mmCIF entry with sequence, helices, sheets and N, C-alpha, C, O atoms, coordinates in Angstrom:
data_MODEL
# 
_entry.id   MODEL 
# 
_entity.id                         1 
_entity.type                       polymer 
_entity.pdbx_number_of_molecules   1 
# 
_entity_poly.entity_id                      1 
_entity_poly.type                           'polypeptide(L)' 
_entity_poly.nstd_linkage                   no 
_entity_poly.nstd_monomer                   no 
_entity_poly.pdbx_seq_one_letter_code       MSTVTMGVDLAKNLFSVCAVDGAGHVQRRQDLGREAFALWLAQVPAGTVVAMEA 
_entity_poly.pdbx_seq_one_letter_code_can   MSTVTMGVDLAKNLFSVCAVDGAGHVQRRQDLGREAFALWLAQVPAGTVVAMEA 
_entity_poly.pdbx_strand_id                 A 
# 
loop_
_entity_poly_seq.entity_id 
_entity_poly_seq.num 
_entity_poly_seq.mon_id 
_entity_poly_seq.hetero 
1 1  MET n 
1 2  SER n 
1 3  THR n 
1 4  VAL n 
1 5  THR n 
1 6  MET n 
1 7  GLY n 
1 8  VAL n 
1 9  ASP n 
1 10 LEU n 
1 11 ALA n 
1 12 LYS n 
1 13 ASN n 
1 14 LEU n 
1 15 PHE n 
1 16 SER n 
1 17 VAL n 
1 18 CYS n 
1 19 ALA n 
1 20 VAL n 
1 21 ASP n 
1 22 GLY n 
1 23 ALA n 
1 24 GLY n 
1 25 HIS n 
1 26 VAL n 
1 27 GLN n 
1 28 ARG n 
1 29 ARG n 
1 30 GLN n 
1 31 ASP n 
1 32 LEU n 
1 33 GLY n 
1 34 ARG n 
1 35 GLU n 
1 36 ALA n 
1 37 PHE n 
1 38 ALA n 
1 39 LEU n 
1 40 TRP n 
1 41 LEU n 
1 42 ALA n 
1 43 GLN n 
1 44 VAL n 
1 45 PRO n 
1 46 ALA n 
1 47 GLY n 
1 48 THR n 
1 49 VAL n 
1 50 VAL n 
1 51 ALA n 
1 52 MET n 
1 53 GLU n 
1 54 ALA n 
# 
_struct_asym.id          A 
_struct_asym.entity_id   1 
# 
_struct_conf.conf_type_id            HELX_P 
_struct_conf.id                      HELX_P1 
_struct_conf.pdbx_PDB_helix_id       AA1 
_struct_conf.beg_label_comp_id       ARG 
_struct_conf.beg_label_asym_id       A 
_struct_conf.beg_label_seq_id        34 
_struct_conf.pdbx_beg_PDB_ins_code   ? 
_struct_conf.end_label_comp_id       ALA 
_struct_conf.end_label_asym_id       A 
_struct_conf.end_label_seq_id        42 
_struct_conf.pdbx_end_PDB_ins_code   ? 
_struct_conf.beg_auth_comp_id        ARG 
_struct_conf.beg_auth_asym_id        A 
_struct_conf.beg_auth_seq_id         34 
_struct_conf.end_auth_comp_id        ALA 
_struct_conf.end_auth_asym_id        A 
_struct_conf.end_auth_seq_id         42 
_struct_conf.pdbx_PDB_helix_class    1 
_struct_conf.details                 ? 
_struct_conf.pdbx_PDB_helix_length   9 
# 
_struct_conf_type.id          HELX_P 
_struct_conf_type.criteria    ? 
_struct_conf_type.reference   ? 
# 
_struct_sheet.id               AA1 
_struct_sheet.type             ? 
_struct_sheet.number_strands   4 
_struct_sheet.details          ? 
# 
loop_
_struct_sheet_order.sheet_id 
_struct_sheet_order.range_id_1 
_struct_sheet_order.range_id_2 
_struct_sheet_order.offset 
_struct_sheet_order.sense 
AA1 1 2 ? anti-parallel 
AA1 2 3 ? anti-parallel 
AA1 3 4 ? parallel      
# 
loop_
_struct_sheet_range.sheet_id 
_struct_sheet_range.id 
_struct_sheet_range.beg_label_comp_id 
_struct_sheet_range.beg_label_asym_id 
_struct_sheet_range.beg_label_seq_id 
_struct_sheet_range.pdbx_beg_PDB_ins_code 
_struct_sheet_range.end_label_comp_id 
_struct_sheet_range.end_label_asym_id 
_struct_sheet_range.end_label_seq_id 
_struct_sheet_range.pdbx_end_PDB_ins_code 
_struct_sheet_range.beg_auth_comp_id 
_struct_sheet_range.beg_auth_asym_id 
_struct_sheet_range.beg_auth_seq_id 
_struct_sheet_range.end_auth_comp_id 
_struct_sheet_range.end_auth_asym_id 
_struct_sheet_range.end_auth_seq_id 
AA1 1 VAL A 26 ? GLY A 33 ? VAL A 26 GLY A 33 
AA1 2 LEU A 14 ? ASP A 21 ? LEU A 14 ASP A 21 
AA1 3 THR A 3  ? ASP A 9  ? THR A 3  ASP A 9  
AA1 4 VAL A 49 ? GLU A 53 ? VAL A 49 GLU A 53 
# 
loop_
_atom_site.group_PDB 
_atom_site.id 
_atom_site.type_symbol 
_atom_site.label_atom_id 
_atom_site.label_alt_id 
_atom_site.label_comp_id 
_atom_site.label_asym_id 
_atom_site.label_entity_id 
_atom_site.label_seq_id 
_atom_site.pdbx_PDB_ins_code 
_atom_site.Cartn_x 
_atom_site.Cartn_y 
_atom_site.Cartn_z 
_atom_site.occupancy 
_atom_site.B_iso_or_equiv 
_atom_site.pdbx_formal_charge 
_atom_site.auth_seq_id 
_atom_site.auth_comp_id 
_atom_site.auth_asym_id 
_atom_site.auth_atom_id 
_atom_site.pdbx_PDB_model_num 
ATOM 1   N N  . MET A 1 1  ? 0.844  -1.175 0.000  1.00 0.00 ? 1  MET A N  1 
ATOM 2   C CA . MET A 1 1  ? 0.000  0.000  0.000  1.00 0.00 ? 1  MET A CA 1 
ATOM 3   C C  . MET A 1 1  ? 0.890  1.239  0.000  1.00 0.00 ? 1  MET A C  1 
ATOM 4   O O  . MET A 1 1  ? 1.922  1.247  0.671  1.00 0.00 ? 1  MET A O  1 
ATOM 5   N N  . SER A 1 2  ? 0.522  2.269  -0.725 1.00 0.00 ? 2  SER A N  1 
ATOM 6   C CA . SER A 1 2  ? 1.367  3.455  -0.835 1.00 0.00 ? 2  SER A CA 1 
ATOM 7   C C  . SER A 1 2  ? 1.027  4.480  0.248  1.00 0.00 ? 2  SER A C  1 
ATOM 8   O O  . SER A 1 2  ? -0.043 4.448  0.855  1.00 0.00 ? 2  SER A O  1 
ATOM 9   N N  . THR A 1 3  ? 1.956  5.366  0.461  1.00 0.00 ? 3  THR A N  1 
ATOM 10  C CA . THR A 1 3  ? 1.783  6.426  1.444  1.00 0.00 ? 3  THR A CA 1 
ATOM 11  C C  . THR A 1 3  ? 0.712  7.400  0.970  1.00 0.00 ? 3  THR A C  1 
ATOM 12  O O  . THR A 1 3  ? 0.730  7.833  -0.182 1.00 0.00 ? 3  THR A O  1 
ATOM 13  N N  . VAL A 1 4  ? -0.221 7.745  1.853  1.00 0.00 ? 4  VAL A N  1 
ATOM 14  C CA . VAL A 1 4  ? -1.270 8.694  1.492  1.00 0.00 ? 4  VAL A CA 1 
ATOM 15  C C  . VAL A 1 4  ? -1.246 9.945  2.359  1.00 0.00 ? 4  VAL A C  1 
ATOM 16  O O  . VAL A 1 4  ? -1.779 10.982 1.964  1.00 0.00 ? 4  VAL A O  1 
ATOM 17  N N  . THR A 1 5  ? -0.631 9.858  3.538  1.00 0.00 ? 5  THR A N  1 
ATOM 18  C CA . THR A 1 5  ? -0.591 10.999 4.451  1.00 0.00 ? 5  THR A CA 1 
ATOM 19  C C  . THR A 1 5  ? 0.786  11.133 5.071  1.00 0.00 ? 5  THR A C  1 
ATOM 20  O O  . THR A 1 5  ? 1.394  10.146 5.485  1.00 0.00 ? 5  THR A O  1 
ATOM 21  N N  . MET A 1 6  ? 1.270  12.362 5.129  1.00 0.00 ? 6  MET A N  1 
ATOM 22  C CA . MET A 1 6  ? 2.532  12.667 5.798  1.00 0.00 ? 6  MET A CA 1 
ATOM 23  C C  . MET A 1 6  ? 2.230  13.647 6.916  1.00 0.00 ? 6  MET A C  1 
ATOM 24  O O  . MET A 1 6  ? 1.602  14.681 6.691  1.00 0.00 ? 6  MET A O  1 
ATOM 25  N N  . GLY A 1 7  ? 2.672  13.326 8.105  1.00 0.00 ? 7  GLY A N  1 
ATOM 26  C CA . GLY A 1 7  ? 2.540  14.235 9.237  1.00 0.00 ? 7  GLY A CA 1 
ATOM 27  C C  . GLY A 1 7  ? 3.889  14.864 9.518  1.00 0.00 ? 7  GLY A C  1 
ATOM 28  O O  . GLY A 1 7  ? 4.907  14.171 9.529  1.00 0.00 ? 7  GLY A O  1 
ATOM 29  N N  . VAL A 1 8  ? 3.912  16.168 9.746  1.00 0.00 ? 8  VAL A N  1 
ATOM 30  C CA . VAL A 1 8  ? 5.167  16.880 9.984  1.00 0.00 ? 8  VAL A CA 1 
ATOM 31  C C  . VAL A 1 8  ? 5.022  17.730 11.243 1.00 0.00 ? 8  VAL A C  1 
ATOM 32  O O  . VAL A 1 8  ? 4.099  18.537 11.355 1.00 0.00 ? 8  VAL A O  1 
ATOM 33  N N  . ASP A 1 9  ? 5.938  17.543 12.186 1.00 0.00 ? 9  ASP A N  1 
ATOM 34  C CA . ASP A 1 9  ? 5.997  18.380 13.380 1.00 0.00 ? 9  ASP A CA 1 
ATOM 35  C C  . ASP A 1 9  ? 7.099  19.403 13.147 1.00 0.00 ? 9  ASP A C  1 
ATOM 36  O O  . ASP A 1 9  ? 8.273  19.047 13.043 1.00 0.00 ? 9  ASP A O  1 
ATOM 37  N N  . LEU A 1 10 ? 6.722  20.661 13.067 1.00 0.00 ? 10 LEU A N  1 
ATOM 38  C CA . LEU A 1 10 ? 7.664  21.733 12.742 1.00 0.00 ? 10 LEU A CA 1 
ATOM 39  C C  . LEU A 1 10 ? 8.348  22.265 13.997 1.00 0.00 ? 10 LEU A C  1 
ATOM 40  O O  . LEU A 1 10 ? 7.716  22.437 15.039 1.00 0.00 ? 10 LEU A O  1 
ATOM 41  N N  . ALA A 1 11 ? 9.639  22.521 13.882 1.00 0.00 ? 11 ALA A N  1 
ATOM 42  C CA . ALA A 1 11 ? 10.418 23.149 14.943 1.00 0.00 ? 11 ALA A CA 1 
ATOM 43  C C  . ALA A 1 11 ? 11.403 24.111 14.287 1.00 0.00 ? 11 ALA A C  1 
ATOM 44  O O  . ALA A 1 11 ? 11.398 24.257 13.065 1.00 0.00 ? 11 ALA A O  1 
ATOM 45  N N  . LYS A 1 12 ? 12.245 24.766 15.079 1.00 0.00 ? 12 LYS A N  1 
ATOM 46  C CA . LYS A 1 12 ? 13.191 25.725 14.509 1.00 0.00 ? 12 LYS A CA 1 
ATOM 47  C C  . LYS A 1 12 ? 14.199 25.063 13.579 1.00 0.00 ? 12 LYS A C  1 
ATOM 48  O O  . LYS A 1 12 ? 14.404 25.530 12.459 1.00 0.00 ? 12 LYS A O  1 
ATOM 49  N N  . ASN A 1 13 ? 14.821 23.996 14.024 1.00 0.00 ? 13 ASN A N  1 
ATOM 50  C CA . ASN A 1 13 ? 15.912 23.391 13.258 1.00 0.00 ? 13 ASN A CA 1 
ATOM 51  C C  . ASN A 1 13 ? 15.680 21.940 12.873 1.00 0.00 ? 13 ASN A C  1 
ATOM 52  O O  . ASN A 1 13 ? 16.392 21.419 12.014 1.00 0.00 ? 13 ASN A O  1 
ATOM 53  N N  . LEU A 1 14 ? 14.708 21.273 13.480 1.00 0.00 ? 14 LEU A N  1 
ATOM 54  C CA . LEU A 1 14 ? 14.491 19.850 13.242 1.00 0.00 ? 14 LEU A CA 1 
ATOM 55  C C  . LEU A 1 14 ? 13.016 19.606 12.951 1.00 0.00 ? 14 LEU A C  1 
ATOM 56  O O  . LEU A 1 14 ? 12.146 20.129 13.648 1.00 0.00 ? 14 LEU A O  1 
ATOM 57  N N  . PHE A 1 15 ? 12.738 18.815 11.925 1.00 0.00 ? 15 PHE A N  1 
ATOM 58  C CA . PHE A 1 15 ? 11.375 18.497 11.537 1.00 0.00 ? 15 PHE A CA 1 
ATOM 59  C C  . PHE A 1 15 ? 11.176 16.990 11.665 1.00 0.00 ? 15 PHE A C  1 
ATOM 60  O O  . PHE A 1 15 ? 11.946 16.216 11.096 1.00 0.00 ? 15 PHE A O  1 
ATOM 61  N N  . SER A 1 16 ? 10.152 16.565 12.406 1.00 0.00 ? 16 SER A N  1 
ATOM 62  C CA . SER A 1 16 ? 9.844  15.149 12.553 1.00 0.00 ? 16 SER A CA 1 
ATOM 63  C C  . SER A 1 16 ? 8.787  14.782 11.517 1.00 0.00 ? 16 SER A C  1 
ATOM 64  O O  . SER A 1 16 ? 7.716  15.388 11.471 1.00 0.00 ? 16 SER A O  1 
ATOM 65  N N  . VAL A 1 17 ? 9.092  13.786 10.686 1.00 0.00 ? 17 VAL A N  1 
ATOM 66  C CA . VAL A 1 17 ? 8.216  13.373 9.592  1.00 0.00 ? 17 VAL A CA 1 
ATOM 67  C C  . VAL A 1 17 ? 7.707  11.961 9.857  1.00 0.00 ? 17 VAL A C  1 
ATOM 68  O O  . VAL A 1 17 ? 8.470  11.087 10.268 1.00 0.00 ? 17 VAL A O  1 
ATOM 69  N N  . CYS A 1 18 ? 6.412  11.741 9.620  1.00 0.00 ? 18 CYS A N  1 
ATOM 70  C CA . CYS A 1 18 ? 5.809  10.422 9.775  1.00 0.00 ? 18 CYS A CA 1 
ATOM 71  C C  . CYS A 1 18 ? 4.944  10.150 8.540  1.00 0.00 ? 18 CYS A C  1 
ATOM 72  O O  . CYS A 1 18 ? 4.063  10.944 8.211  1.00 0.00 ? 18 CYS A O  1 
ATOM 73  N N  . ALA A 1 19 ? 5.196  9.032  7.862  1.00 0.00 ? 19 ALA A N  1 
ATOM 74  C CA . ALA A 1 19 ? 4.431  8.653  6.672  1.00 0.00 ? 19 ALA A CA 1 
ATOM 75  C C  . ALA A 1 19 ? 3.488  7.510  7.035  1.00 0.00 ? 19 ALA A C  1 
ATOM 76  O O  . ALA A 1 19 ? 3.898  6.532  7.661  1.00 0.00 ? 19 ALA A O  1 
ATOM 77  N N  . VAL A 1 20 ? 2.212  7.639  6.635  1.00 0.00 ? 20 VAL A N  1 
ATOM 78  C CA . VAL A 1 20 ? 1.188  6.658  6.978  1.00 0.00 ? 20 VAL A CA 1 
ATOM 79  C C  . VAL A 1 20 ? 0.479  6.203  5.703  1.00 0.00 ? 20 VAL A C  1 
ATOM 80  O O  . VAL A 1 20 ? 0.206  7.012  4.816  1.00 0.00 ? 20 VAL A O  1 
ATOM 81  N N  . ASP A 1 21 ? 0.181  4.898  5.617  1.00 0.00 ? 21 ASP A N  1 
ATOM 82  C CA . ASP A 1 21 ? -0.537 4.384  4.448  1.00 0.00 ? 21 ASP A CA 1 
ATOM 83  C C  . ASP A 1 21 ? -2.047 4.492  4.663  1.00 0.00 ? 21 ASP A C  1 
ATOM 84  O O  . ASP A 1 21 ? -2.495 4.982  5.700  1.00 0.00 ? 21 ASP A O  1 
ATOM 85  N N  . GLY A 1 22 ? -2.816 4.042  3.700  1.00 0.00 ? 22 GLY A N  1 
ATOM 86  C CA . GLY A 1 22 ? -4.269 4.147  3.750  1.00 0.00 ? 22 GLY A CA 1 
ATOM 87  C C  . GLY A 1 22 ? -4.912 3.391  4.891  1.00 0.00 ? 22 GLY A C  1 
ATOM 88  O O  . GLY A 1 22 ? -6.012 3.741  5.319  1.00 0.00 ? 22 GLY A O  1 
ATOM 89  N N  . ALA A 1 23 ? -4.246 2.356  5.398  1.00 0.00 ? 23 ALA A N  1 
ATOM 90  C CA . ALA A 1 23 ? -4.767 1.566  6.519  1.00 0.00 ? 23 ALA A CA 1 
ATOM 91  C C  . ALA A 1 23 ? -4.358 2.148  7.866  1.00 0.00 ? 23 ALA A C  1 
ATOM 92  O O  . ALA A 1 23 ? -4.742 1.624  8.912  1.00 0.00 ? 23 ALA A O  1 
ATOM 93  N N  . GLY A 1 24 ? -3.579 3.233  7.849  1.00 0.00 ? 24 GLY A N  1 
ATOM 94  C CA . GLY A 1 24 ? -3.153 3.859  9.088  1.00 0.00 ? 24 GLY A CA 1 
ATOM 95  C C  . GLY A 1 24 ? -1.871 3.305  9.670  1.00 0.00 ? 24 GLY A C  1 
ATOM 96  O O  . GLY A 1 24 ? -1.513 3.641  10.798 1.00 0.00 ? 24 GLY A O  1 
ATOM 97  N N  . HIS A 1 25 ? -1.173 2.464  8.928  1.00 0.00 ? 25 HIS A N  1 
ATOM 98  C CA . HIS A 1 25 ? 0.090  1.895  9.390  1.00 0.00 ? 25 HIS A CA 1 
ATOM 99  C C  . HIS A 1 25 ? 1.250  2.841  9.080  1.00 0.00 ? 25 HIS A C  1 
ATOM 100 O O  . HIS A 1 25 ? 1.370  3.364  7.972  1.00 0.00 ? 25 HIS A O  1 
ATOM 101 N N  . VAL A 1 26 ? 2.096  3.045  10.085 1.00 0.00 ? 26 VAL A N  1 
ATOM 102 C CA . VAL A 1 26 ? 3.255  3.917  9.910  1.00 0.00 ? 26 VAL A CA 1 
ATOM 103 C C  . VAL A 1 26 ? 4.255  3.233  8.988  1.00 0.00 ? 26 VAL A C  1 
ATOM 104 O O  . VAL A 1 26 ? 4.659  2.096  9.236  1.00 0.00 ? 26 VAL A O  1 
ATOM 105 N N  . GLN A 1 27 ? 4.653  3.924  7.927  1.00 0.00 ? 27 GLN A N  1 
ATOM 106 C CA . GLN A 1 27 ? 5.626  3.390  6.985  1.00 0.00 ? 27 GLN A CA 1 
ATOM 107 C C  . GLN A 1 27 ? 7.018  3.932  7.234  1.00 0.00 ? 27 GLN A C  1 
ATOM 108 O O  . GLN A 1 27 ? 8.012  3.265  6.945  1.00 0.00 ? 27 GLN A O  1 
ATOM 109 N N  . ARG A 1 28 ? 7.093  5.151  7.773  1.00 0.00 ? 28 ARG A N  1 
ATOM 110 C CA . ARG A 1 28 ? 8.401  5.785  7.947  1.00 0.00 ? 28 ARG A CA 1 
ATOM 111 C C  . ARG A 1 28 ? 8.312  6.870  9.005  1.00 0.00 ? 28 ARG A C  1 
ATOM 112 O O  . ARG A 1 28 ? 7.341  7.625  9.063  1.00 0.00 ? 28 ARG A O  1 
ATOM 113 N N  . ARG A 1 29 ? 9.337  6.936  9.836  1.00 0.00 ? 29 ARG A N  1 
ATOM 114 C CA . ARG A 1 29 ? 9.499  8.035  10.794 1.00 0.00 ? 29 ARG A CA 1 
ATOM 115 C C  . ARG A 1 29 ? 10.917 8.530  10.670 1.00 0.00 ? 29 ARG A C  1 
ATOM 116 O O  . ARG A 1 29 ? 11.855 7.736  10.604 1.00 0.00 ? 29 ARG A O  1 
ATOM 117 N N  . GLN A 1 30 ? 11.078 9.840  10.639 1.00 0.00 ? 30 GLN A N  1 
ATOM 118 C CA . GLN A 1 30 ? 12.423 10.372 10.446 1.00 0.00 ? 30 GLN A CA 1 
ATOM 119 C C  . GLN A 1 30 ? 12.485 11.815 10.937 1.00 0.00 ? 30 GLN A C  1 
ATOM 120 O O  . GLN A 1 30 ? 11.518 12.565 10.812 1.00 0.00 ? 30 GLN A O  1 
ATOM 121 N N  . ASP A 1 31 ? 13.627 12.192 11.493 1.00 0.00 ? 31 ASP A N  1 
ATOM 122 C CA . ASP A 1 31 ? 13.896 13.576 11.860 1.00 0.00 ? 31 ASP A CA 1 
ATOM 123 C C  . ASP A 1 31 ? 14.807 14.173 10.795 1.00 0.00 ? 31 ASP A C  1 
ATOM 124 O O  . ASP A 1 31 ? 15.822 13.577 10.434 1.00 0.00 ? 31 ASP A O  1 
ATOM 125 N N  . LEU A 1 32 ? 14.444 15.348 10.295 1.00 0.00 ? 32 LEU A N  1 
ATOM 126 C CA . LEU A 1 32 ? 15.202 15.987 9.222  1.00 0.00 ? 32 LEU A CA 1 
ATOM 127 C C  . LEU A 1 32 ? 15.569 17.416 9.601  1.00 0.00 ? 32 LEU A C  1 
ATOM 128 O O  . LEU A 1 32 ? 14.803 18.105 10.274 1.00 0.00 ? 32 LEU A O  1 
ATOM 129 N N  . GLY A 1 33 ? 16.742 17.854 9.165  1.00 0.00 ? 33 GLY A N  1 
ATOM 130 C CA . GLY A 1 33 ? 17.141 19.251 9.307  1.00 0.00 ? 33 GLY A CA 1 
ATOM 131 C C  . GLY A 1 33 ? 16.421 20.086 8.264  1.00 0.00 ? 33 GLY A C  1 
ATOM 132 O O  . GLY A 1 33 ? 15.682 19.555 7.436  1.00 0.00 ? 33 GLY A O  1 
ATOM 133 N N  . ARG A 1 34 ? 16.637 21.390 8.303  1.00 0.00 ? 34 ARG A N  1 
ATOM 134 C CA . ARG A 1 34 ? 15.941 22.298 7.381  1.00 0.00 ? 34 ARG A CA 1 
ATOM 135 C C  . ARG A 1 34 ? 16.182 21.973 5.912  1.00 0.00 ? 34 ARG A C  1 
ATOM 136 O O  . ARG A 1 34 ? 15.229 21.856 5.141  1.00 0.00 ? 34 ARG A O  1 
ATOM 137 N N  . GLU A 1 35 ? 17.436 21.826 5.519  1.00 0.00 ? 35 GLU A N  1 
ATOM 138 C CA . GLU A 1 35 ? 17.748 21.562 4.106  1.00 0.00 ? 35 GLU A CA 1 
ATOM 139 C C  . GLU A 1 35 ? 17.244 20.195 3.671  1.00 0.00 ? 35 GLU A C  1 
ATOM 140 O O  . GLU A 1 35 ? 16.688 20.057 2.581  1.00 0.00 ? 35 GLU A O  1 
ATOM 141 N N  . ALA A 1 36 ? 17.432 19.181 4.512  1.00 0.00 ? 36 ALA A N  1 
ATOM 142 C CA . ALA A 1 36 ? 16.967 17.831 4.185  1.00 0.00 ? 36 ALA A CA 1 
ATOM 143 C C  . ALA A 1 36 ? 15.445 17.803 4.073  1.00 0.00 ? 36 ALA A C  1 
ATOM 144 O O  . ALA A 1 36 ? 14.901 17.096 3.225  1.00 0.00 ? 36 ALA A O  1 
ATOM 145 N N  . PHE A 1 37 ? 14.751 18.567 4.924  1.00 0.00 ? 37 PHE A N  1 
ATOM 146 C CA . PHE A 1 37 ? 13.293 18.628 4.863  1.00 0.00 ? 37 PHE A CA 1 
ATOM 147 C C  . PHE A 1 37 ? 12.833 19.243 3.545  1.00 0.00 ? 37 PHE A C  1 
ATOM 148 O O  . PHE A 1 37 ? 11.897 18.742 2.921  1.00 0.00 ? 37 PHE A O  1 
ATOM 149 N N  . ALA A 1 38 ? 13.476 20.313 3.122  1.00 0.00 ? 38 ALA A N  1 
ATOM 150 C CA . ALA A 1 38 ? 13.111 20.960 1.857  1.00 0.00 ? 38 ALA A CA 1 
ATOM 151 C C  . ALA A 1 38 ? 13.302 20.006 0.682  1.00 0.00 ? 38 ALA A C  1 
ATOM 152 O O  . ALA A 1 38 ? 12.460 19.951 -0.214 1.00 0.00 ? 38 ALA A O  1 
ATOM 153 N N  . LEU A 1 39 ? 14.399 19.258 0.679  1.00 0.00 ? 39 LEU A N  1 
ATOM 154 C CA . LEU A 1 39 ? 14.646 18.280 -0.387 1.00 0.00 ? 39 LEU A CA 1 
ATOM 155 C C  . LEU A 1 39 ? 13.618 17.158 -0.341 1.00 0.00 ? 39 LEU A C  1 
ATOM 156 O O  . LEU A 1 39 ? 13.124 16.724 -1.382 1.00 0.00 ? 39 LEU A O  1 
ATOM 157 N N  . TRP A 1 40 ? 13.295 16.689 0.855  1.00 0.00 ? 40 TRP A N  1 
ATOM 158 C CA . TRP A 1 40 ? 12.305 15.617 1.016  1.00 0.00 ? 40 TRP A CA 1 
ATOM 159 C C  . TRP A 1 40 ? 10.936 16.089 0.523  1.00 0.00 ? 40 TRP A C  1 
ATOM 160 O O  . TRP A 1 40 ? 10.251 15.369 -0.204 1.00 0.00 ? 40 TRP A O  1 
ATOM 161 N N  . LEU A 1 41 ? 10.543 17.302 0.920  1.00 0.00 ? 41 LEU A N  1 
ATOM 162 C CA . LEU A 1 41 ? 9.229  17.824 0.558  1.00 0.00 ? 41 LEU A CA 1 
ATOM 163 C C  . LEU A 1 41 ? 9.080  17.975 -0.957 1.00 0.00 ? 41 LEU A C  1 
ATOM 164 O O  . LEU A 1 41 ? 7.987  17.792 -1.491 1.00 0.00 ? 41 LEU A O  1 
ATOM 165 N N  . ALA A 1 42 ? 10.151 18.300 -1.639 1.00 0.00 ? 42 ALA A N  1 
ATOM 166 C CA . ALA A 1 42 ? 10.114 18.438 -3.097 1.00 0.00 ? 42 ALA A CA 1 
ATOM 167 C C  . ALA A 1 42 ? 9.866  17.102 -3.794 1.00 0.00 ? 42 ALA A C  1 
ATOM 168 O O  . ALA A 1 42 ? 9.447  17.079 -4.952 1.00 0.00 ? 42 ALA A O  1 
ATOM 169 N N  . GLN A 1 43 ? 10.121 15.989 -3.104 1.00 0.00 ? 43 GLN A N  1 
ATOM 170 C CA . GLN A 1 43 ? 9.976  14.660 -3.699 1.00 0.00 ? 43 GLN A CA 1 
ATOM 171 C C  . GLN A 1 43 ? 8.673  13.961 -3.324 1.00 0.00 ? 43 GLN A C  1 
ATOM 172 O O  . GLN A 1 43 ? 8.409  12.860 -3.807 1.00 0.00 ? 43 GLN A O  1 
ATOM 173 N N  . VAL A 1 44 ? 7.857  14.576 -2.476 1.00 0.00 ? 44 VAL A N  1 
ATOM 174 C CA . VAL A 1 44 ? 6.584  13.966 -2.078 1.00 0.00 ? 44 VAL A CA 1 
ATOM 175 C C  . VAL A 1 44 ? 5.673  13.913 -3.301 1.00 0.00 ? 44 VAL A C  1 
ATOM 176 O O  . VAL A 1 44 ? 5.486  14.927 -3.973 1.00 0.00 ? 44 VAL A O  1 
ATOM 177 N N  . PRO A 1 45 ? 5.098  12.732 -3.600 1.00 0.00 ? 45 PRO A N  1 
ATOM 178 C CA . PRO A 1 45 ? 4.256  12.599 -4.795 1.00 0.00 ? 45 PRO A CA 1 
ATOM 179 C C  . PRO A 1 45 ? 2.996  13.474 -4.730 1.00 0.00 ? 45 PRO A C  1 
ATOM 180 O O  . PRO A 1 45 ? 2.466  13.744 -3.653 1.00 0.00 ? 45 PRO A O  1 
ATOM 181 N N  . ALA A 1 46 ? 2.538  13.904 -5.892 1.00 0.00 ? 46 ALA A N  1 
ATOM 182 C CA . ALA A 1 46 ? 1.292  14.666 -5.978 1.00 0.00 ? 46 ALA A CA 1 
ATOM 183 C C  . ALA A 1 46 ? 0.148  13.816 -5.440 1.00 0.00 ? 46 ALA A C  1 
ATOM 184 O O  . ALA A 1 46 ? 0.124  12.605 -5.656 1.00 0.00 ? 46 ALA A O  1 
ATOM 185 N N  . GLY A 1 47 ? -0.787 14.429 -4.750 1.00 0.00 ? 47 GLY A N  1 
ATOM 186 C CA . GLY A 1 47 ? -1.924 13.706 -4.197 1.00 0.00 ? 47 GLY A CA 1 
ATOM 187 C C  . GLY A 1 47 ? -1.712 13.245 -2.768 1.00 0.00 ? 47 GLY A C  1 
ATOM 188 O O  . GLY A 1 47 ? -2.641 12.746 -2.133 1.00 0.00 ? 47 GLY A O  1 
ATOM 189 N N  . THR A 1 48 ? -0.503 13.405 -2.254 1.00 0.00 ? 48 THR A N  1 
ATOM 190 C CA . THR A 1 48 ? -0.210 13.037 -0.872 1.00 0.00 ? 48 THR A CA 1 
ATOM 191 C C  . THR A 1 48 ? -0.605 14.197 0.034  1.00 0.00 ? 48 THR A C  1 
ATOM 192 O O  . THR A 1 48 ? -0.247 15.346 -0.225 1.00 0.00 ? 48 THR A O  1 
ATOM 193 N N  . VAL A 1 49 ? -1.343 13.891 1.096  1.00 0.00 ? 49 VAL A N  1 
ATOM 194 C CA . VAL A 1 49 ? -1.729 14.915 2.064  1.00 0.00 ? 49 VAL A CA 1 
ATOM 195 C C  . VAL A 1 49 ? -0.559 15.133 3.008  1.00 0.00 ? 49 VAL A C  1 
ATOM 196 O O  . VAL A 1 49 ? -0.056 14.184 3.609  1.00 0.00 ? 49 VAL A O  1 
ATOM 197 N N  . VAL A 1 50 ? -0.122 16.384 3.141  1.00 0.00 ? 50 VAL A N  1 
ATOM 198 C CA . VAL A 1 50 ? 0.949  16.735 4.074  1.00 0.00 ? 50 VAL A CA 1 
ATOM 199 C C  . VAL A 1 50 ? 0.338  17.631 5.146  1.00 0.00 ? 50 VAL A C  1 
ATOM 200 O O  . VAL A 1 50 ? -0.037 18.772 4.878  1.00 0.00 ? 50 VAL A O  1 
ATOM 201 N N  . ALA A 1 51 ? 0.244  17.093 6.373  1.00 0.00 ? 51 ALA A N  1 
ATOM 202 C CA . ALA A 1 51 ? -0.331 17.837 7.495  1.00 0.00 ? 51 ALA A CA 1 
ATOM 203 C C  . ALA A 1 51 ? 0.801  18.333 8.377  1.00 0.00 ? 51 ALA A C  1 
ATOM 204 O O  . ALA A 1 51 ? 1.648  17.551 8.810  1.00 0.00 ? 51 ALA A O  1 
ATOM 205 N N  . MET A 1 52 ? 0.816  19.641 8.645  1.00 0.00 ? 52 MET A N  1 
ATOM 206 C CA . MET A 1 52 ? 1.892  20.235 9.443  1.00 0.00 ? 52 MET A CA 1 
ATOM 207 C C  . MET A 1 52 ? 1.351  20.749 10.767 1.00 0.00 ? 52 MET A C  1 
ATOM 208 O O  . MET A 1 52 ? 0.253  21.300 10.844 1.00 0.00 ? 52 MET A O  1 
ATOM 209 N N  . GLU A 1 53 ? 2.161  20.550 11.813 1.00 0.00 ? 53 GLU A N  1 
ATOM 210 C CA . GLU A 1 53 ? 1.790  20.965 13.155 1.00 0.00 ? 53 GLU A CA 1 
ATOM 211 C C  . GLU A 1 53 ? 2.991  21.634 13.788 1.00 0.00 ? 53 GLU A C  1 
ATOM 212 O O  . GLU A 1 53 ? 4.107  21.127 13.677 1.00 0.00 ? 53 GLU A O  1 
ATOM 213 N N  . ALA A 1 54 ? 2.790  22.758 14.447 1.00 0.00 ? 54 ALA A N  1 
ATOM 214 C CA . ALA A 1 54 ? 3.910  23.471 15.070 1.00 0.00 ? 54 ALA A CA 1 
ATOM 215 C C  . ALA A 1 54 ? 3.859  23.329 16.580 1.00 0.00 ? 54 ALA A C  1 
ATOM 216 O O  . ALA A 1 54 ? 4.721  23.861 17.279 1.00 0.00 ? 54 ALA A O  1 
# 
């Protein structure tokens, strides 16, 4: 099953990312710096919901 939702916890220097599939199973968890987050976000497929929380 493919990723349909990405949750992002925003902070000053570190962003926590969680990818969830349609069944609600966590596929990936990762902490990213500012530059790595920008590169990651540019690669998220169209149609994926990205929910951000500060």
